[in-house]
N, C-alpha and C positions, 0 to 999 in steps of 0.2 A: 840674897834674902830681902834686901830692901825693895827690889822690884816686886817680889811676891807680896810684901806688906802693902806696897803702893797699890797693887791690883785689888787686894782684899779691901783696902780702905775705899777705893773707887766703887767697888761692888756694893759695899755697905752703904755708901752715900746715895747710890742710885736707888736702892730698895728701902732705905730707911724711912722715907716719907709714906710708904704704903702701910707701915705697921705702927703708926702713931696712935696711941690710945687717947681718946678724949672723954672726959667725964660726961655723964648723961645730962647734967644741967647745961653745960656748954652746947651740947647737941640740940637740946630743946630751944635754947635762945637763938641758935643759928637757924633752925627751921622756922621759928616765929618771925625772924628778921626777913627771911626769904619770902614767906607768905605775905608779909606786910608790903614788901616791895612789889610783888606781883599784882596785888589788889590795890587799885587807886582808892585812897581814902576820900570819901565824899564828906564834906562838912555837914554837921548836924543841921545847920540852917538851910542847906539845899534840900535835904530830905524833908525837913519840916515844911518848907515852902511848897514842895511837890505834894505833900499830904494835904496841906490846907487848900491848895488850888484844886486838887482832885475832889476833896470833900465839898467845896463850894460848887463846883461844876456838877457833881453828882446830885446835890440837893436841887440845883437849878433844873437839871434834866428831869428829876422826879416831879418838881413843881409844875413844869410845863407839860410833860408827857403822861404822867401817871393818872391825873384826873379823868382825861378822856377815855383812856383804856379801861380804867376801873368802872366808870359810868356805863361804857358800852357793855361790859360784862354784867354789871348790875341790872341794867334795863333789859338785857337779853334773858334774864332769868325770872322776870316778873310773871306771876301766874294768875293774873286777874281773869275772870271769866269774860268771854267775848272780847278779848283784847285784840287790838289791831296787829299786835306783834306776831300772832300765829296765823293770820289770815293771808291766803294766797289770792292775788288779784289777777284775774283773767288768765293769760297764757304765760305769766312770769312765775316760774317755779322756785322762786326764792322769796321767803317772807322776811319781815323786818327783824324777827328774832334771830334768824340765821345770819342776816347782815351784821347785826350788832355783835353776835358771838364771834364770828370770824374776824371782824374788824378789831374787836378788843384783844383777841389772842395775838394777832399779828402785831398790833401796836405795843403790847406788853413784851413780846419777844424782841422786837426792834429796840425798845428802851433798854432792855437788859444787855443786848449786844453792844449798844453804844456806850453804856456805862463800863462794860468790861473793856472795850477798846480804849476808853479814856484812861483807865488805870494801867493798861498795858503800855500805852504810849508814854505815860508819865514816868514809868519806872524802867521800861525796856525800849528806849527810843529806836535803837538800831534794829531790833528784831520785829518792830511793829510795822515795818514797811509792807510785808506780805499780807498781814492782817488788814492793813489800810486799803490795799488793792482790792481784797475780797469785800471789805465793808463798803467801799464806794459802789461797786456793782450790785451788791445786795441792797443797798439803800435806793439805788436808781430803779431796780426791778420792783422792789416792794412798794415804792412810791407810785410807780405806774400802775401796779396791781390795785393799790388802795384807791387811786384816782378812778379807775374803771369801776371798782367796787362801790365807790361813793356815787358815781353816776347811776348805777343800778338802783341804789337806795333812793336817790333823788327822784328817779322815775316812779318808783313804787310809792314813795311818800307824797311828793307834790302832785303826782299824776293821779293817784287813786285815793290813798288813805286820808290825806289832808282835805281833799275836796268833799269826801263823804263823811267827814267828822267821826271816823271810827275810833280814833285814839282818845284816851283821856288827856286832859289839859297838860299834865306834867310830862307824859310821854311825847306829846305833840311838841311842847316847848323844847324838850331836850334834843329830839331828833332834828328839829328845825335849826337850833343853835349849833349843834355839833356838825351838821352838814356845812354850814357857813364857815365855821372854824376850820374844818378839814379842807375845804376848797381854798380858803385863804392861805393855809399853810402850804398847800401844794403850789400855789402861785409863788410864794416866797421861796420854796425849794427850787423851782424852775429858774427864778431870777438869780438865786445864789449859785446854781450850777453853771450858769453862763459866765459868771465872773470868775 
């Protein structure tokens, strides 16, 4: 009989840990402890620093990029009579209004993409690699397109419109200044991409 009791006792010991009842509060605390161990806690100061850095860079991007894009879109929608914006010169089938509209839209889209990438990089550094790869080639392609687009505008503006004094003084001044700024920014882009 003692051998039987010994076997029953061993069987009970083997299976006793399967049927232990734990109160719900202990289960909740255990689950919370496991979830805290799985997620690394980032200190509040790191999150705050990323937010401040992202906010400052977003404001800087907006200060630098938004005025040109906005002004391109604004000047493309001026509807003064006999404006040089709507005039086609010789065999060039692009007018200054089309140039300003396309340029403003592309610049605005690129600005939004760069700001989104900035925030993606700040908070999801590991996942941002693929987006960075796409962004690099998108920026190279768009800058080359905008460079060619600016050359077309320079031919229309300085070759025809500026010499014939078709534009009003404020359209003249804006297009003149914006072309110089855009060409200078392209030179800066080329220099930075070599480094």
